[in-house]
C-alpha positions as CSV (number, residue, x, y, z in Angstrom):
1,X,2.4,-21.3,-25.1
2,X,4.0,-19.4,-22.0
3,X,7.0,-17.3,-21.9
4,X,9.5,-17.0,-19.0
5,X,13.0,-16.3,-18.1
6,X,15.6,-18.4,-16.4
7,X,18.5,-16.4,-15.0
8,X,21.6,-18.6,-14.7
9,X,23.6,-17.2,-11.5
10,X,26.5,-19.7,-12.5
11,X,27.3,-17.3,-15.5
12,X,26.1,-13.9,-14.4
13,X,29.2,-11.5,-14.2
14,X,27.1,-8.4,-12.8
15,X,28.2,-6.5,-15.9
16,X,24.7,-4.4,-16.0
17,X,24.6,-5.1,-19.8
18,X,21.0,-6.2,-19.6
19,X,20.2,-3.2,-17.8
20,X,21.8,-1.0,-20.5
21,X,20.1,-3.0,-23.2
22,X,16.9,-2.5,-21.9
23,X,17.0,1.1,-21.2
24,X,18.1,1.7,-24.8
25,X,15.6,-0.6,-26.3
26,X,12.8,1.3,-24.2
27,X,14.2,4.8,-23.8
28,X,13.8,4.3,-20.1
29,X,14.4,7.5,-18.3
30,X,17.4,7.9,-15.7
31,X,16.3,7.2,-12.4
32,X,14.0,4.2,-13.1
33,X,14.7,0.5,-14.3
34,X,12.9,-2.2,-15.9
35,X,15.7,-4.6,-15.3
36,X,18.5,-4.2,-12.9
37,X,21.3,-6.1,-11.3
38,X,21.2,-6.3,-7.4
39,X,24.7,-7.2,-5.6
40,X,24.9,-8.6,-2.4
41,X,28.3,-9.5,-0.5
42,X,28.3,-12.4,1.5
43,X,30.6,-14.0,4.2
44,X,33.7,-12.3,6.1
45,X,36.9,-11.5,4.7
46,X,38.7,-13.5,3.3
47,X,35.8,-15.7,2.6
48,X,33.5,-13.6,0.6
49,X,31.6,-13.7,-2.5
50,X,29.5,-11.2,-4.4
51,X,26.1,-12.4,-5.6
52,X,24.4,-10.9,-8.7
53,X,20.7,-11.2,-9.2
54,X,18.8,-9.8,-12.2
55,X,15.6,-8.2,-11.0
56,X,12.4,-7.4,-13.0
57,X,8.9,-8.3,-13.8
58,X,8.2,-11.9,-13.2
59,X,5.5,-12.4,-15.4
60,X,3.0,-14.1,-12.9
61,X,0.7,-16.5,-14.2
62,X,-1.6,-15.0,-11.5
63,X,-0.4,-11.3,-11.5
64,X,-1.7,-9.3,-8.8
65,X,-0.8,-6.1,-10.6
66,X,-3.4,-7.0,-13.3
67,X,-6.0,-7.8,-10.9
68,X,-5.8,-4.6,-9.0
69,X,-5.4,-2.2,-12.2
70,X,-8.8,-0.3,-12.5
71,X,-8.4,0.3,-16.1
72,X,-7.1,-2.7,-17.5
73,X,-3.9,-1.0,-18.5
74,X,-2.3,-4.1,-17.5
75,X,-3.2,-7.3,-19.0
76,X,-1.9,-11.0,-19.6
77,X,-1.4,-11.8,-23.3
78,X,-2.2,-15.2,-24.8
79,X,1.4,-16.1,-24.5
80,X,1.7,-15.4,-20.8
81,X,3.5,-12.1,-21.0
82,X,2.3,-9.6,-18.8
83,X,2.1,-6.4,-20.9
84,X,0.7,-2.8,-20.3
85,X,-0.9,0.0,-22.1
86,X,0.3,3.4,-21.0
87,X,-2.6,5.3,-22.7
88,X,-4.8,3.6,-20.3
89,X,-3.1,4.2,-17.1
90,X,-4.2,6.7,-14.7
91,X,-1.1,6.5,-12.5
92,X,-2.8,5.0,-9.4
93,X,0.1,3.1,-8.3
94,X,-2.0,0.3,-7.2
95,X,-0.1,-1.9,-9.4
96,X,3.3,-0.8,-7.6
97,X,1.7,-1.8,-4.2
98,X,0.3,-5.1,-5.7
99,X,3.6,-6.4,-7.1
100,X,5.7,-8.3,-4.6
101,X,8.5,-7.9,-6.6
102,X,9.0,-4.2,-7.1
103,X,8.9,-4.5,-10.6
104,X,6.8,-1.3,-11.6
105,X,7.8,2.2,-11.6
106,X,6.0,5.4,-12.6
107,X,7.7,6.8,-15.5
108,X,8.8,10.6,-14.9
109,X,8.0,11.6,-18.5
110,X,4.6,9.8,-19.1
111,X,3.7,9.8,-15.3
112,X,2.3,6.5,-16.0
113,X,3.4,2.9,-14.8
114,X,5.9,1.1,-16.7
115,X,7.8,-2.3,-16.4
116,X,9.7,-5.2,-18.2
117,X,7.2,-6.3,-20.9
118,X,9.2,-9.0,-22.2
119,X,10.1,-6.8,-25.0
120,X,6.7,-7.8,-26.5
121,X,7.3,-6.0,-29.8
122,X,10.5,-8.0,-30.4
123,X,8.6,-11.4,-29.5
124,X,5.7,-10.3,-32.2
125,X,8.5,-10.4,-34.9
126,X,10.3,-13.5,-33.8
127,X,13.1,-11.9,-31.9
128,X,14.4,-12.6,-28.5
129,X,14.3,-9.7,-25.6
130,X,17.1,-7.1,-25.8
131,X,18.6,-8.1,-22.5
132,X,18.9,-11.8,-23.7
133,X,20.5,-11.0,-27.0
134,X,23.2,-8.6,-25.3
135,X,24.3,-10.7,-22.1
136,X,27.9,-11.6,-22.8
137,X,27.6,-14.7,-20.9
138,X,24.3,-16.1,-21.9
139,X,23.1,-16.0,-18.4
140,X,19.5,-14.9,-19.4
141,X,17.5,-17.6,-21.0
142,X,14.1,-16.6,-22.7
143,X,11.6,-19.0,-24.4
144,X,8.3,-20.8,-24.4
145,X,8.3,-22.9,-21.4
146,X,5.8,-25.2,-22.8
147,X,7.7,-26.3,-25.7
148,X,10.2,-29.1,-24.4
149,X,12.5,-28.4,-27.2
150,X,13.5,-24.8,-26.1
151,X,16.6,-24.3,-24.2
152,X,14.4,-22.6,-21.2
153,X,12.3,-25.8,-21.1
154,X,15.2,-28.3,-20.7
155,X,16.9,-26.1,-18.1
156,X,14.0,-26.0,-16.0
157,X,13.3,-29.9,-16.5
158,X,17.1,-30.5,-15.4
159,X,18.1,-27.8,-13.1
160,X,17.1,-27.1,-9.6
161,X,15.6,-23.6,-9.8
162,X,14.0,-21.0,-7.3
163,X,11.7,-18.4,-7.4
164,X,11.2,-15.0,-5.3
165,X,8.3,-15.1,-2.8
166,X,6.6,-18.3,-3.9
167,X,4.5,-18.1,-0.9
168,X,2.6,-15.0,-2.4
169,X,0.8,-17.5,-4.8
170,X,1.4,-15.5,-7.9
171,X,3.2,-18.3,-9.6
172,X,6.0,-16.4,-11.0
173,X,7.6,-17.1,-14.2
174,X,11.3,-15.9,-13.8
175,X,13.4,-18.8,-12.3
176,X,16.9,-18.4,-10.8
177,X,19.5,-21.4,-11.3
178,X,22.0,-21.4,-8.4
179,X,20.2,-18.7,-6.3
180,X,20.9,-17.6,-2.8
181,X,18.3,-16.7,-0.3
182,X,20.4,-13.7,0.8
183,X,20.2,-12.0,-2.6
184,X,16.7,-13.2,-3.4
185,X,14.9,-12.1,0.1
186,X,14.8,-8.1,0.2
187,X,15.0,-8.0,4.1
188,X,17.9,-10.4,4.3
189,X,20.1,-7.4,3.6
190,X,19.6,-3.8,4.4
191,X,18.6,-1.3,1.5
192,X,21.0,1.6,2.1
193,X,20.1,5.2,1.0
194,X,23.0,5.5,-1.6
195,X,25.1,3.2,-3.9
196,X,27.9,4.5,-6.2
197,X,26.5,5.6,-9.5
198,X,22.8,5.0,-8.5
199,X,22.3,7.9,-6.3
200,X,19.6,10.5,-6.8
201,X,17.8,13.3,-4.7
202,X,14.5,12.6,-5.5
203,X,11.8,10.0,-6.3
204,X,10.2,10.1,-9.8
205,X,6.7,10.6,-10.9
206,X,4.1,12.0,-8.2
207,X,6.3,11.1,-5.2
208,X,9.5,12.1,-3.7
209,X,11.8,10.0,-2.1
210,X,12.3,10.8,1.7
211,X,15.6,11.6,2.7
212,X,16.2,9.6,5.7
213,X,18.0,11.1,8.6
214,X,18.4,8.2,11.0
215,X,19.7,4.9,10.0
216,X,17.9,2.7,12.7
217,X,14.6,3.9,11.7
218,X,13.1,0.8,13.8
219,X,14.2,2.1,17.0
220,X,17.2,-0.1,17.7
221,X,19.5,1.3,20.2
222,X,23.1,0.6,18.8
223,X,25.9,1.1,21.0
224,X,28.3,3.8,20.3
225,X,31.0,1.4,19.3
226,X,30.7,-1.8,17.1
227,X,33.4,-4.2,15.9
228,X,32.4,-4.4,12.1
229,X,34.9,-7.1,10.5
230,X,37.3,-6.7,13.0
231,X,37.5,-2.8,12.9
232,X,36.0,-0.4,15.8
233,X,33.2,1.4,13.9
234,X,31.0,4.3,15.5
235,X,27.3,4.2,15.6
236,X,27.0,7.4,13.5
237,X,29.5,6.1,10.9
238,X,27.3,3.0,10.6
239,X,24.2,5.0,10.4
240,X,25.7,6.9,7.6
241,X,26.3,3.9,5.7
242,X,22.8,2.6,5.6
243,X,19.4,2.4,7.3
244,X,18.1,0.1,10.2
245,X,20.8,-2.1,9.6
246,X,20.4,-5.5,11.4
247,X,23.3,-6.9,13.8
248,X,23.4,-9.9,11.4
249,X,24.2,-7.6,8.4
250,X,26.8,-6.0,10.8
251,X,28.7,-9.0,11.6
252,X,29.2,-9.9,8.2
253,X,26.5,-12.5,7.1
254,X,25.5,-10.3,4.1
255,X,25.6,-6.5,2.8
256,X,23.8,-5.1,0.0
257,X,26.5,-3.6,-2.0
258,X,24.5,-2.3,-5.3
259,X,21.0,-1.8,-6.0
260,X,18.6,0.8,-7.5
261,X,17.4,3.9,-5.4
262,X,14.1,3.2,-3.3
263,X,10.8,4.4,-4.8
264,X,9.6,5.9,-1.7
265,X,6.3,6.3,-0.1
266,X,3.9,5.4,-3.0
267,X,0.7,6.3,-1.3
268,X,1.4,9.3,1.1
269,X,-0.8,11.9,3.1
270,X,-3.3,12.2,0.4
271,X,-4.5,8.3,0.9
272,X,-4.2,8.9,4.7
273,X,-6.4,12.0,4.5
274,X,-8.8,10.0,2.0
275,X,-9.6,7.3,4.3
276,X,-10.3,9.6,7.2
277,X,-12.7,11.8,4.9
278,X,-14.2,8.7,3.6
279,X,-14.9,7.4,7.1
280,X,-16.3,10.9,8.1
281,X,-18.6,10.7,5.0
282,X,-19.8,7.2,5.8
283,X,-20.5,7.8,9.4
284,X,-21.9,10.9,9.1
285,X,-25.2,9.0,7.7
286,X,-24.6,5.6,9.4
287,X,-24.8,7.3,12.9
288,X,-28.4,8.9,12.3
289,X,-29.3,5.7,10.7
290,X,-28.4,3.8,13.8
291,X,-30.3,6.2,16.1
292,X,-33.4,5.9,13.6
293,X,-33.5,2.2,13.3
294,X,-32.9,1.4,16.9
295,X,-34.9,4.2,18.4
296,X,-32.4,5.0,20.9
297,X,-32.5,8.7,19.9
298,X,-34.9,10.9,18.0
299,X,-33.5,12.0,14.7
300,X,-35.1,15.5,13.8
301,X,-35.0,17.2,10.3
302,X,-32.0,19.3,11.6
303,X,-30.1,16.2,12.4
304,X,-30.7,14.7,9.2
305,X,-30.0,17.8,7.1
306,X,-26.7,17.9,8.9
307,X,-26.1,14.4,8.2
308,X,-26.5,14.6,4.4
309,X,-24.7,17.8,4.3
310,X,-21.7,16.5,6.1
311,X,-21.6,13.4,4.2
312,X,-21.7,15.1,0.8
313,X,-19.2,17.7,1.6
314,X,-16.6,15.1,3.0
315,X,-17.4,12.7,0.0
316,X,-16.4,15.6,-2.2
317,X,-13.3,16.2,-0.6
318,X,-12.4,12.4,-0.8
319,X,-13.0,12.3,-4.4
320,X,-10.8,15.3,-4.8
321,X,-8.0,13.6,-2.5
322,X,-8.4,10.4,-4.8
323,X,-7.9,12.4,-8.0
324,X,-4.8,14.5,-6.4
325,X,-3.1,11.1,-5.7
326,X,-3.3,10.3,-9.5
327,X,-0.1,10.9,-11.6
328,X,-2.6,11.4,-14.4
329,X,-5.4,13.1,-12.8
330,X,-6.9,14.2,-16.1
331,X,-8.0,10.6,-16.7
332,X,-9.6,9.9,-13.1
333,X,-12.8,9.2,-15.4
334,X,-11.2,6.0,-16.9
335,X,-12.3,4.5,-13.7
336,X,-15.7,4.4,-14.3
337,X,-15.9,4.3,-18.0
338,X,-13.0,1.9,-18.8
339,X,-13.5,-0.1,-15.5
340,X,-11.9,-3.5,-14.7
341,X,-14.2,-5.2,-12.5
342,X,-11.9,-7.2,-10.4
343,X,-10.3,-4.1,-9.1
344,X,-11.6,-2.9,-5.8
345,X,-10.6,0.6,-6.8
346,X,-13.1,0.3,-9.5
347,X,-15.9,-1.1,-7.2
348,X,-14.8,1.7,-4.8
349,X,-15.3,4.4,-7.3
350,X,-19.0,2.9,-8.2
351,X,-19.8,2.7,-4.6
352,X,-18.7,6.2,-3.8
353,X,-20.8,7.5,-6.9
354,X,-23.8,5.4,-5.7
355,X,-23.4,6.7,-2.1
356,X,-23.2,10.4,-3.4
357,X,-26.2,9.8,-6.0
358,X,-28.3,8.4,-2.9
359,X,-27.2,10.9,-0.5
360,X,-28.6,13.7,-3.3
361,X,-31.7,11.8,-3.8
362,X,-32.4,11.6,-0.2
363,X,-31.7,15.5,0.1
364,X,-34.1,16.1,-2.8
365,X,-36.9,13.9,-1.1
366,X,-36.3,15.6,2.3
367,X,-36.8,19.0,0.4
368,X,-40.1,17.7,-1.4
369,X,-41.2,15.8,1.5
370,X,-41.2,12.6,-0.2
371,X,-42.3,10.6,2.8
372,X,-43.0,7.3,1.3
373,X,-39.5,6.8,0.0
374,X,-37.9,7.5,3.1
375,X,-37.7,3.9,4.4
376,X,-36.3,2.3,1.3
377,X,-34.0,5.1,0.7
378,X,-32.6,5.2,4.3
379,X,-31.9,1.6,4.2
380,X,-30.4,1.5,0.5
381,X,-28.2,4.6,1.7
382,X,-26.8,2.9,4.5
383,X,-25.9,0.0,2.7
384,X,-23.8,2.0,0.3
385,X,-22.4,3.9,3.1
386,X,-21.2,0.5,4.5
387,X,-19.4,-0.3,1.2
388,X,-18.1,3.1,1.1
389,X,-16.6,2.6,4.4
390,X,-15.0,-0.8,4.1
391,X,-14.1,-1.1,0.4
392,X,-10.7,0.2,0.9
393,X,-9.8,-2.9,3.2
394,X,-10.4,-5.0,0.1
395,X,-8.4,-2.8,-2.3
396,X,-5.3,-3.1,0.4
397,X,-5.9,-6.7,0.5
398,X,-5.1,-6.7,-3.2
399,X,-1.9,-5.1,-2.7
400,X,-0.2,-8.2,-2.2
401,X,3.2,-6.6,-1.9
402,X,2.3,-5.3,1.7
403,X,1.8,-7.8,4.0
404,X,0.5,-6.1,6.9
405,X,-2.5,-5.0,4.8
406,X,-3.6,-8.7,4.5
407,X,-5.4,-8.5,7.8
408,X,-8.8,-9.9,8.1
409,X,-9.9,-7.4,10.7
410,X,-9.1,-4.4,8.2
411,X,-12.6,-4.1,6.9
412,X,-13.9,-4.1,10.7
413,X,-11.3,-1.5,11.5
414,X,-12.5,0.9,8.7
415,X,-16.1,0.3,9.7
416,X,-15.7,1.1,13.3
417,X,-13.5,4.0,12.2
418,X,-16.5,5.4,10.1
419,X,-18.8,5.2,13.0
420,X,-16.5,6.7,15.5
421,X,-15.8,9.5,12.9
422,X,-19.4,10.1,12.4
423,X,-20.2,10.1,16.3
424,X,-17.0,12.6,16.6
425,X,-18.4,15.1,14.0
426,X,-21.9,15.1,15.5
427,X,-20.4,15.5,18.7
428,X,-18.7,18.6,17.9
429,X,-21.9,19.9,16.0
430,X,-23.8,19.7,19.5
431,X,-22.1,22.8,20.7
432,X,-23.8,24.6,17.7
433,X,-27.2,23.0,17.4
434,X,-30.1,22.1,19.2
435,X,-30.0,18.4,20.1
436,X,-33.1,15.9,20.0
437,X,-34.2,13.8,22.9
438,X,-31.5,11.2,23.6
439,X,-29.2,12.4,21.2
440,X,-26.1,13.6,23.7
441,X,-26.2,10.0,25.3
442,X,-26.6,8.3,22.1
443,X,-23.5,9.8,20.7
444,X,-21.7,9.2,24.0
445,X,-22.5,5.6,23.9
446,X,-21.7,5.2,20.2
447,X,-18.3,6.7,21.0
448,X,-17.4,4.6,24.2
449,X,-18.7,1.3,22.4
450,X,-16.6,2.5,19.3
451,X,-13.3,3.1,20.9
452,X,-13.8,-0.3,23.0
453,X,-14.0,-2.1,19.6
454,X,-11.4,-0.1,18.1
455,X,-8.9,-1.1,20.8
456,X,-9.9,-4.3,20.4
457,X,-9.4,-4.6,16.6
458,X,-6.0,-2.8,17.0
459,X,-4.8,-5.3,19.5
460,X,-5.7,-8.4,17.2
461,X,-4.0,-6.7,14.4
462,X,-1.0,-6.0,16.2
463,X,-0.6,-9.0,18.4
464,X,-1.9,-11.9,16.4
465,X,0.9,-13.8,15.2
466,X,1.5,-12.9,11.7
467,X,2.4,-15.0,8.8
468,X,5.3,-13.3,7.3
469,X,8.5,-11.6,8.3
470,X,7.3,-8.5,6.5
471,X,4.3,-8.1,8.4
472,X,6.2,-8.8,11.7
473,X,8.7,-5.9,10.9
474,X,5.8,-3.7,10.3
475,X,4.4,-4.3,13.7
476,X,7.9,-3.8,15.3
477,X,8.0,-0.5,13.4
478,X,4.7,0.6,14.8
479,X,5.3,-0.4,18.4
480,X,9.0,0.0,18.8
481,X,10.2,1.7,15.7
482,X,9.8,5.1,13.9
483,X,6.4,5.3,14.6
484,X,6.3,4.3,18.1
485,X,5.6,7.9,19.4
486,X,3.0,8.6,17.2
487,X,1.2,5.3,17.9
488,X,1.6,5.2,21.8
489,X,0.7,8.9,22.2
490,X,-1.1,10.3,19.3
491,X,-3.1,6.8,18.4
492,X,-3.4,5.3,21.7
493,X,-3.7,8.1,24.3
494,X,-4.9,11.0,22.4
495,X,-7.2,9.1,20.0
496,X,-8.6,6.4,22.4
497,X,-7.6,6.3,26.1
498,X,-8.1,10.0,26.8
499,X,-11.5,10.5,25.0
500,X,-12.9,7.1,26.5
501,X,-11.9,8.7,29.9
502,X,-13.5,11.9,29.2
503,X,-16.8,10.3,27.9
504,X,-17.0,7.6,30.7
505,X,-16.4,9.7,33.7
506,X,-17.3,13.1,32.9
507,X,-18.9,12.9,29.4
508,X,-22.6,14.1,30.6
509,X,-22.4,17.4,28.4
510,X,-21.8,18.8,25.3
511,X,-18.5,20.5,26.0
512,X,-16.9,17.2,26.9
513,X,-18.5,15.4,23.8
514,X,-17.0,17.8,21.4
515,X,-13.6,17.6,23.1
516,X,-13.6,14.1,22.9
517,X,-14.8,14.2,19.3
518,X,-12.1,16.4,18.3
519,X,-9.4,14.0,19.9
520,X,-11.1,10.9,18.3
521,X,-10.7,12.5,14.8
522,X,-7.0,13.3,15.6
523,X,-6.1,9.9,16.7
524,X,-8.1,8.7,13.7
525,X,-5.9,10.6,11.0
526,X,-2.6,9.2,13.0
527,X,-3.8,5.7,13.0
528,X,-4.5,6.0,8.9
529,X,-1.2,7.7,8.4
530,X,0.6,4.8,10.2
531,X,-1.3,1.9,8.9
532,X,-1.0,3.3,5.2
533,X,2.8,4.2,5.5
534,X,4.5,1.9,7.7
535,X,3.9,-1.1,5.6
536,X,5.2,0.8,2.4
537,X,9.0,1.0,4.4
538,X,9.3,-2.9,3.8
539,X,11.7,-3.1,0.8
540,X,10.2,-5.6,-2.0
541,X,13.3,-6.0,-3.9
């Protein structure tokens, strides 16, 4: 048995009865939707057509939201329905990042994730979903796709159907008859800021929707006057009507006429800051570990105490930032006590916990003089530090809705940043502490090599041919769009090139090393901010 939906676009009249029925059945608050109807206008007058697409959870066979959920709040039932338990949800928003179909939202009343659950409570007693019952044209068909006697199975056997984003490999179970790619592809038309009867001032839940001030956030330069459907329109008027409209949209290939409000940036500054503090926490131990294991510099007790103290402090800050980003922060321990082991958020939480425990044990051993345990503890703690540094790359890879995060170099990116962050912090400390033999040259060389690898990694991430248009649009946004100034000035110049010049040519003293360290940390925050935020600006529905 496997339940699914068929949306027959030959019948849909865009009446929104399904949206209303869903809201009534589940008491869905204003501003969020489990089911909604997207409307796109296609063609040029008088040869125009309005397309209707019912949007909702696709109840995927390989649901990425279920895989990434750290507490098993989302799960697949035996009949194929992807359901959720709000009492287990911690509001981490990982499921929203993982869903390629923008189906999940944070309920503004419960502060937990929610979505279409196929009206599972009605299915359990032999009824159809509320949207199916209320549709006046019978354009929504539900049922068991494995039963050849059902209408949905017969439609799937006879009709040519489409699914959204088949390339994601989620095996969606929501099918469209007579679908148009202009309506199903979220980037084929521009998502405007406001639509009639759908506008709202703020987002819901933990995050607030940003008010876009500039329409062309991708940095495109549009002429002062444009011909739109035969009428002269100023760039400011075009900007007022929507953000980042492409020329194809403006000349009449398609225009989004109605949609739900944007959910905004789901993972904001807390996540960007947490990636940085986590890098410092991991690098603070990895740098002296590299000096110890290689013999390139002496690691005295002062340096080791500094490493343990910095790592523990920044690890604690990392934990606080992670908890702050949750919409249900009181439930943060669910990640440890109700774990879903397929989620990298859980693996990361245990890695951070283990790393913190090993750091504490090392501090105790250092205090009590347990010299016999130093070697095994150093190696175990280093392994935990590496896992702590890179696990976020695998968590981002589980977020299948964000194509730019599916980069094979992201783990290298985060490991290099950890080593750079550790060397930068120790470089700043050289102004205030006694330095061991070879310590200054060692930190200088670590930073020089780290900057070199970091630049090479970014070059690969930004110039390698990307497999999807969404990833390419993200790269354009970074290099030529709204993030271009932050990238070229903040990331490239301040965070990499200037420190490299300082270290390579005049980096023989503590002052230059400390200055380079400060600039590296500033550049790293800019990098994490861009890498976290930019992919979230690509629409998913």
